[in-house]
C-alpha positions as CSV (number, residue, x, y, z in Angstrom):
1,M,-0.1,0.0,0.4
2,S,1.0,3.3,-0.9
3,Y,2.0,5.9,2.1
4,F,3.2,9.5,2.2
5,R,7.0,10.3,3.3
6,I,6.9,13.5,4.9
7,E,10.0,15.8,6.0
8,G,8.0,18.6,8.6
9,G,9.3,21.8,10.1
10,R,9.5,23.4,6.9
11,E,7.9,27.1,6.7
12,L,5.4,27.0,3.2
13,S,4.2,29.8,1.2
14,G,2.3,30.4,-1.8
15,V,-1.3,30.5,-3.5
16,F,-3.7,27.6,-2.7
17,P,-6.7,26.9,-5.6
18,P,-9.1,24.8,-3.7
19,A,-10.9,21.8,-5.7
20,G,-14.2,21.6,-6.2
21,N,-16.6,20.6,-3.7
22,K,-16.6,16.7,-3.3
23,N,-19.8,16.8,-0.8
24,A,-21.6,18.8,-3.8
25,A,-20.2,16.8,-6.7
26,L,-21.7,13.6,-5.4
27,P,-25.3,14.1,-4.9
28,I,-24.9,16.7,-8.3
29,L,-24.0,13.4,-10.0
30,A,-27.0,11.4,-9.1
31,G,-28.9,14.7,-9.9
32,C,-28.2,13.8,-13.2
33,L,-30.5,10.8,-13.3
34,L,-33.3,12.8,-13.2
35,T,-32.7,14.0,-16.9
36,D,-32.7,12.3,-20.3
37,E,-30.2,15.2,-21.6
38,P,-26.9,15.7,-21.6
39,V,-25.5,17.4,-18.1
40,R,-22.0,18.9,-18.1
41,L,-19.8,19.7,-14.9
42,T,-17.0,21.4,-14.7
43,N,-14.6,21.8,-11.3
44,V,-15.0,18.0,-10.4
45,P,-12.4,17.2,-8.1
46,D,-11.0,14.3,-9.3
47,I,-10.8,12.0,-6.3
48,R,-11.4,8.7,-5.4
49,D,-14.9,9.3,-4.0
50,V,-16.1,11.3,-7.2
51,R,-14.7,8.4,-9.4
52,T,-17.0,5.6,-7.4
53,M,-20.0,7.8,-7.6
54,A,-19.3,8.1,-11.3
55,D,-18.7,4.2,-12.0
56,L,-22.0,3.9,-9.7
57,V,-24.3,6.3,-11.9
58,A,-22.6,4.9,-15.4
59,S,-23.6,1.2,-13.7
60,L,-27.4,2.0,-13.7
61,G,-27.3,2.6,-17.0
62,A,-26.2,6.4,-17.8
63,E,-23.1,7.5,-20.2
64,V,-20.7,9.0,-17.9
65,S,-17.4,10.7,-19.6
66,W,-14.4,12.5,-18.2
67,E,-13.9,15.0,-20.8
68,G,-10.9,16.8,-19.0
69,P,-9.3,16.3,-15.7
70,N,-11.8,17.8,-14.0
71,E,-14.8,17.9,-16.7
72,V,-18.1,15.2,-16.7
73,V,-20.7,14.9,-19.0
74,V,-23.1,12.4,-17.8
75,Q,-26.6,11.2,-20.1
76,A,-29.0,8.9,-18.5
77,A,-31.1,9.1,-21.7
78,D,-32.6,5.6,-21.1
79,F,-31.8,3.4,-18.2
80,T,-33.8,0.5,-16.6
81,A,-31.6,-0.4,-13.8
82,R,-33.5,-0.6,-10.6
83,K,-30.7,-2.5,-8.3
84,V,-27.8,-0.3,-7.3
85,D,-24.5,-2.4,-7.5
86,A,-23.5,-3.4,-3.5
87,D,-19.5,-3.3,-4.4
88,L,-19.8,0.3,-5.4
89,A,-22.2,1.1,-2.7
90,S,-20.1,-0.1,0.2
91,R,-17.0,2.3,-1.5
92,I,-19.2,5.5,-0.5
93,R,-22.4,6.8,1.7
94,A,-23.5,8.9,-1.0
95,S,-24.5,5.8,-3.0
96,V,-28.1,6.0,-0.9
97,L,-28.3,9.5,-3.1
98,V,-29.7,7.7,-6.3
99,A,-32.6,6.6,-4.0
100,G,-34.5,9.7,-5.0
101,P,-33.6,10.1,-8.6
102,L,-34.5,6.5,-9.4
103,L,-37.7,6.9,-7.7
104,A,-38.6,9.9,-9.1
105,R,-37.7,8.2,-12.9
106,G,-39.2,4.6,-12.1
107,S,-40.8,3.3,-9.3
108,E,-38.6,0.7,-7.4
109,V,-34.8,0.4,-6.0
110,E,-33.0,-2.0,-4.4
111,L,-30.4,0.5,-2.3
112,P,-27.8,-1.8,-0.4
113,P,-26.3,-0.3,2.6
114,P,-23.7,2.7,1.9
115,G,-20.5,2.6,2.9
116,G,-18.3,5.7,4.0
117,D,-16.1,6.3,6.8
118,V,-16.6,4.8,10.0
119,I,-16.7,7.8,12.3
120,G,-19.9,6.3,14.5
121,R,-23.6,6.0,13.7
122,R,-25.0,7.5,10.4
123,R,-28.6,6.3,10.4
124,L,-30.6,6.3,7.5
125,D,-34.2,7.1,9.4
126,T,-34.1,10.7,8.2
127,H,-33.8,9.8,4.4
128,F,-36.5,7.0,4.4
129,L,-39.1,9.3,6.6
130,A,-38.4,11.9,4.1
131,L,-39.2,9.5,1.0
132,S,-42.0,8.3,2.9
133,R,-43.6,11.6,3.1
134,L,-43.1,12.1,-0.5
135,G,-45.0,8.4,-1.2
136,A,-42.2,5.9,-1.0
137,E,-43.0,2.0,0.7
138,I,-39.9,1.0,2.2
139,E,-38.7,-2.5,3.3
140,A,-35.4,-3.3,5.0
141,N,-33.9,-6.7,5.2
142,G,-30.6,-6.5,4.5
143,S,-30.9,-4.3,1.7
144,Y,-33.5,-1.6,1.5
145,Y,-36.7,-2.0,-1.0
146,L,-38.5,1.3,-1.8
147,R,-41.3,1.3,-3.8
148,A,-43.1,4.5,-5.3
149,P,-45.9,4.6,-8.3
150,D,-46.2,8.2,-8.1
151,L,-44.0,10.7,-5.9
152,L,-46.7,13.2,-4.7
153,G,-45.2,16.7,-2.9
154,A,-45.7,16.9,1.0
155,Q,-45.0,18.3,4.0
156,I,-42.1,17.1,5.4
157,F,-40.7,18.3,9.0
158,L,-36.7,16.3,8.9
159,D,-36.3,14.6,12.5
160,E,-32.1,16.3,11.8
161,P,-30.9,18.5,9.7
162,S,-29.3,15.8,7.7
163,V,-27.2,16.6,5.2
164,T,-27.5,13.7,2.5
165,G,-31.6,13.5,4.3
166,T,-32.2,16.7,3.1
167,E,-30.5,15.9,-0.5
168,N,-32.7,12.9,-1.4
169,A,-35.5,14.5,-0.3
170,V,-34.9,17.3,-2.4
171,L,-33.7,14.9,-5.6
172,A,-37.2,13.3,-5.0
173,A,-39.2,16.4,-4.8
174,V,-38.4,18.3,-7.4
175,T,-40.3,16.1,-10.0
176,A,-42.8,15.0,-7.8
177,K,-46.8,16.2,-8.5
178,G,-47.5,19.5,-6.3
179,A,-45.6,21.8,-3.9
180,T,-43.2,20.4,-1.0
181,R,-42.3,22.0,2.0
182,I,-39.2,20.6,3.8
183,R,-38.4,21.9,7.1
184,N,-35.3,21.5,9.5
185,A,-33.7,21.0,6.5
186,A,-29.8,21.0,5.8
187,A,-28.1,24.5,4.7
188,E,-24.5,23.4,4.3
189,P,-22.9,25.0,0.8
190,H,-23.1,21.5,-0.6
191,V,-26.9,21.3,-0.1
192,Q,-27.1,24.9,-1.8
193,D,-24.9,24.0,-4.4
194,L,-27.0,21.1,-5.7
195,C,-30.2,23.2,-5.3
196,R,-28.7,25.5,-7.7
197,F,-27.6,22.9,-10.0
198,L,-31.3,21.4,-10.1
199,N,-32.5,25.1,-10.8
200,G,-30.2,25.0,-13.7
201,L,-31.9,22.4,-15.0
202,G,-35.4,23.6,-14.6
203,A,-36.4,22.7,-11.0
204,R,-38.0,25.1,-8.8
205,I,-36.8,25.5,-5.1
206,E,-36.6,28.6,-3.1
207,G,-35.0,29.2,0.6
208,I,-32.0,27.8,-0.9
209,G,-29.4,28.5,2.1
210,S,-31.9,28.8,5.0
211,H,-34.0,25.8,6.8
212,I,-36.7,25.9,4.6
213,L,-36.9,24.7,1.0
214,E,-40.1,25.2,-1.1
215,I,-40.5,22.9,-4.2
216,E,-43.0,23.1,-6.9
217,G,-42.5,19.8,-8.5
218,V,-42.2,20.3,-12.5
219,D,-42.8,17.8,-15.1
220,R,-39.3,17.4,-16.1
221,L,-36.0,18.6,-15.8
222,T,-33.6,19.4,-18.8
223,G,-29.8,19.5,-19.6
224,G,-27.3,21.7,-18.8
225,S,-23.7,22.9,-17.5
226,Y,-22.6,23.7,-13.9
227,R,-19.3,24.6,-12.4
228,I,-19.2,23.2,-9.0
229,G,-17.9,25.6,-6.1
230,P,-15.1,25.5,-4.1
231,D,-14.8,23.0,-1.1
232,H,-15.2,25.1,2.0
233,V,-13.6,22.2,4.2
234,E,-10.2,22.0,1.7
235,V,-10.0,25.8,2.5
236,G,-10.3,25.4,6.4
237,S,-7.7,22.4,6.0
238,V,-5.6,24.8,4.6
239,I,-6.1,27.8,7.0
240,G,-4.9,24.8,9.3
241,L,-2.0,24.0,7.8
242,A,-0.8,27.0,7.6
243,A,-1.5,28.2,11.2
244,A,0.4,24.8,12.5
245,T,3.2,25.3,10.5
246,G,3.4,29.4,11.0
247,S,3.1,29.9,7.4
248,A,2.2,32.5,4.8
249,V,-0.6,31.2,2.2
250,T,-3.2,32.6,0.6
251,I,-6.1,30.7,-0.6
252,Q,-8.3,31.4,-3.8
253,D,-12.0,31.2,-4.1
254,V,-13.3,31.4,-1.0
255,C,-16.8,32.6,-0.4
256,P,-17.7,35.6,2.3
257,E,-20.6,33.4,4.0
258,V,-17.7,30.4,4.2
259,Q,-15.2,32.9,6.1
260,D,-17.4,33.7,8.7
261,T,-18.7,30.1,9.2
262,L,-14.6,29.1,9.4
263,R,-14.1,32.3,12.0
264,L,-16.1,30.8,14.7
265,G,-13.7,27.6,15.4
266,F,-10.5,29.5,14.3
267,A,-10.8,33.0,16.1
268,R,-11.0,30.6,19.1
269,L,-7.1,30.0,18.6
270,G,-6.0,33.4,18.2
271,L,-6.0,32.5,14.4
272,G,-7.1,35.3,11.6
273,W,-7.2,36.3,7.9
274,E,-7.2,38.9,5.3
275,G,-9.9,38.7,2.2
276,V,-7.7,39.4,-0.6
277,D,-9.3,39.7,-4.3
278,G,-12.2,36.6,-3.9
279,G,-9.4,34.5,-1.8
280,I,-7.9,34.8,1.9
281,H,-4.6,35.4,2.9
282,V,-3.0,33.2,6.0
283,P,-0.4,35.6,7.5
284,A,2.5,33.7,8.5
285,D,3.6,33.9,12.7
286,Q,0.6,34.7,14.2
287,Q,0.2,34.8,18.0
288,M,-1.1,31.4,18.1
289,E,-2.7,31.9,21.7
290,V,-6.0,30.1,22.8
291,K,-9.0,32.9,23.3
292,A,-10.5,32.8,26.4
293,D,-14.2,33.1,27.5
294,F,-15.5,36.2,29.2
295,G,-14.8,35.9,32.6
296,E,-11.3,34.1,31.7
297,Q,-13.1,30.7,31.2
298,I,-11.7,28.0,29.0
299,P,-13.3,28.3,25.6
300,K,-14.7,25.7,23.5
301,I,-14.4,24.9,19.5
302,D,-17.5,22.5,18.9
303,D,-19.1,21.7,15.7
304,G,-22.9,21.3,14.8
305,P,-25.3,21.8,11.5
306,W,-24.6,24.7,9.1
307,P,-23.5,27.6,9.8
308,A,-22.1,26.5,12.9
309,F,-18.0,25.1,12.8
310,P,-18.1,22.6,10.4
311,A,-18.0,19.1,11.9
312,D,-15.1,18.0,8.9
313,L,-13.0,20.4,10.4
314,I,-13.1,19.1,14.0
315,S,-10.3,17.1,13.1
316,I,-7.9,19.9,12.0
317,A,-8.7,22.3,15.0
318,I,-7.5,20.0,17.3
319,V,-3.9,19.8,15.6
320,V,-4.0,23.3,15.4
321,A,-4.4,23.7,19.2
322,T,-1.4,21.8,19.4
323,Q,0.0,24.3,18.5
324,C,-1.4,27.4,20.5
325,R,-0.7,28.4,23.4
326,G,-3.7,27.7,26.3
327,T,-6.0,24.9,26.8
328,V,-9.4,24.9,24.8
329,L,-11.8,22.0,25.0
330,V,-12.8,20.6,21.5
331,H,-16.5,19.1,21.9
332,E,-17.2,17.1,18.5
333,K,-21.2,16.1,18.9
334,M,-22.5,14.5,15.7
335,F,-20.1,11.4,15.2
336,E,-19.0,9.3,18.4
337,S,-16.1,7.8,16.8
338,R,-14.6,11.0,14.9
339,M,-12.0,11.9,18.2
340,F,-10.5,8.1,17.8
341,F,-7.0,9.5,15.8
342,V,-6.0,11.6,19.2
343,D,-3.8,9.0,20.5
344,K,-2.2,9.3,17.3
345,L,-1.1,13.0,18.4
346,I,-0.2,12.1,21.6
347,S,2.5,9.5,20.1
348,M,3.5,12.4,18.5
349,G,3.6,15.0,21.6
350,G,0.8,16.1,21.9
351,R,-0.7,17.0,25.4
352,I,-4.3,16.0,25.0
353,V,-6.9,14.5,27.2
354,L,-9.6,12.5,25.5
355,C,-12.2,12.3,28.3
356,D,-14.6,10.8,26.1
357,P,-15.6,9.8,22.5
358,H,-17.1,13.2,22.1
359,R,-14.6,15.5,23.9
360,A,-10.8,16.5,24.7
361,V,-9.0,19.0,26.1
362,V,-5.9,20.3,24.2
363,V,-2.9,21.8,26.4
364,G,-0.4,23.9,23.8
365,P,1.6,24.1,22.8
366,S,3.3,20.9,22.1
367,R,6.7,20.1,20.1
368,L,5.4,17.3,17.8
369,R,7.7,15.2,16.7
370,G,7.4,12.5,13.2
371,A,6.1,9.2,13.7
372,R,4.7,6.3,11.8
373,L,0.7,6.8,11.5
374,Q,-1.9,5.6,9.8
375,S,-4.9,7.5,8.5
376,P,-8.2,6.1,9.8
377,D,-10.6,8.2,7.6
378,I,-10.3,11.4,5.3
379,R,-10.3,14.1,7.7
380,A,-8.3,12.5,10.5
381,G,-6.1,11.5,7.9
382,M,-5.8,15.2,6.5
383,A,-5.1,16.3,10.0
384,L,-2.7,13.9,10.5
385,V,-0.8,15.3,7.2
386,I,-0.8,18.5,8.9
387,A,0.4,17.6,12.2
388,A,3.4,15.5,10.0
389,L,4.2,18.9,8.6
390,A,4.4,20.8,12.0
391,A,6.4,18.3,13.3
392,E,9.9,17.8,14.4
393,G,11.6,14.9,11.4
394,E,10.2,12.3,9.4
395,S,6.8,10.8,9.5
396,E,5.2,8.2,7.6
397,I,1.2,7.9,7.2
398,H,0.0,4.8,5.6
399,N,-3.6,4.2,4.6
400,I,-3.4,7.1,2.3
401,E,-6.1,5.8,0.1
402,Q,-8.4,7.3,2.8
403,V,-7.3,10.8,2.3
404,E,-7.3,10.3,-1.3
405,R,-10.9,10.2,-1.3
406,G,-11.4,13.8,-0.6
407,Y,-8.1,15.6,-1.4
408,E,-7.6,15.5,-5.4
409,R,-3.4,15.1,-5.9
410,L,-2.6,16.3,-2.6
411,D,1.2,15.7,-2.1
412,E,1.5,17.4,-5.6
413,R,-0.6,20.6,-4.3
414,L,1.3,20.5,-1.0
415,R,4.7,20.6,-2.9
416,A,3.6,23.5,-4.4
417,L,3.8,25.3,-1.5
418,G,7.5,23.8,-0.2
419,A,6.3,20.6,1.3
420,S,8.5,18.5,2.0
421,I,6.0,15.4,1.1
422,E,6.5,12.3,-0.8
423,R,4.0,9.4,-2.2
424,V,6.1,6.5,-2.2
425,A,4.3,3.2,-4.0
426,G,3.8,0.1,-1.8
């Protein structure tokens, strides 16, 4: 198996262009199944999970062609497949997102359990409750069997603001008969991207960016073109990289509303940046000091549904906190296994107390040392890459296939900033 060999302790510099949003590309690829006309997608991240989703869409009978490094054309002109490939489904969590489009274009689907990162229980109830409100009948027996002769608009109140649950409900509702109102909807940038993409094909969705989506069903969608937005999680990851290594890095193509959300957590670590020409500049050698709450109380960084600090950046925030002066509590509220990489940071010299599956106390600054590490999931893997680049000496990070599911050409793009990182073939 391939691994990253990293020599840490170097100051980085340069300009970093973020890739397209992985978590937007996946539902948008599923959304291409809603029309029989060709759809051209640009700024598509060429990563393992996106390739798997493209293969899954193709396995259902759609024509999928990569016409450039980050450009894909999909046409689902005539497909009859109703059974989702179990092997492909087991590789990605987003495989569940074909349920809505398949019901919309047909009447039934057999859906195997989805795969994805092992970061805790990731329930599907929200998906099925929403689809059942639109008229689907669902049976579970190892796989999930969904039937819906007709999808009808409905009032839906999601039991949690699930991102993929919201996306599946939207995908099913845009061509359902009548109006649908989704309350307690997720509002993350990738949900917004999906809704804008569908509107570009003729859907009628209002309330984009809010927690209430109003959808008027249309008879059919057309083809079209769409550019996927930048990945805000990758932006946050590079902000963390610049901070942990004391480097000056400019990140291109960063939306203002995304900056506001990222500041929620990073500002508590004394980290800031400047806006420059549609992007941001993270200066070197900032005063990395934890900002106490009023009354000199220990502050907390916690995650939550958008616009709270993103759960996918909690691992990154923990690494940055090891390089800050002071004490901070990091509270991961959403997934009970997300913290189970902290032992690897401790082995590198991080002063961290893992209180329980959801909370860790970080006391910094710590002098990190190079180590031989295993990447447990996408975001923890990126956090370990950042830790290795901030550490003294050489590190090896194995199981990098996990990291590469979410970050395109990571070693090449980090070397452009001056990082000493090599992908070694196993």
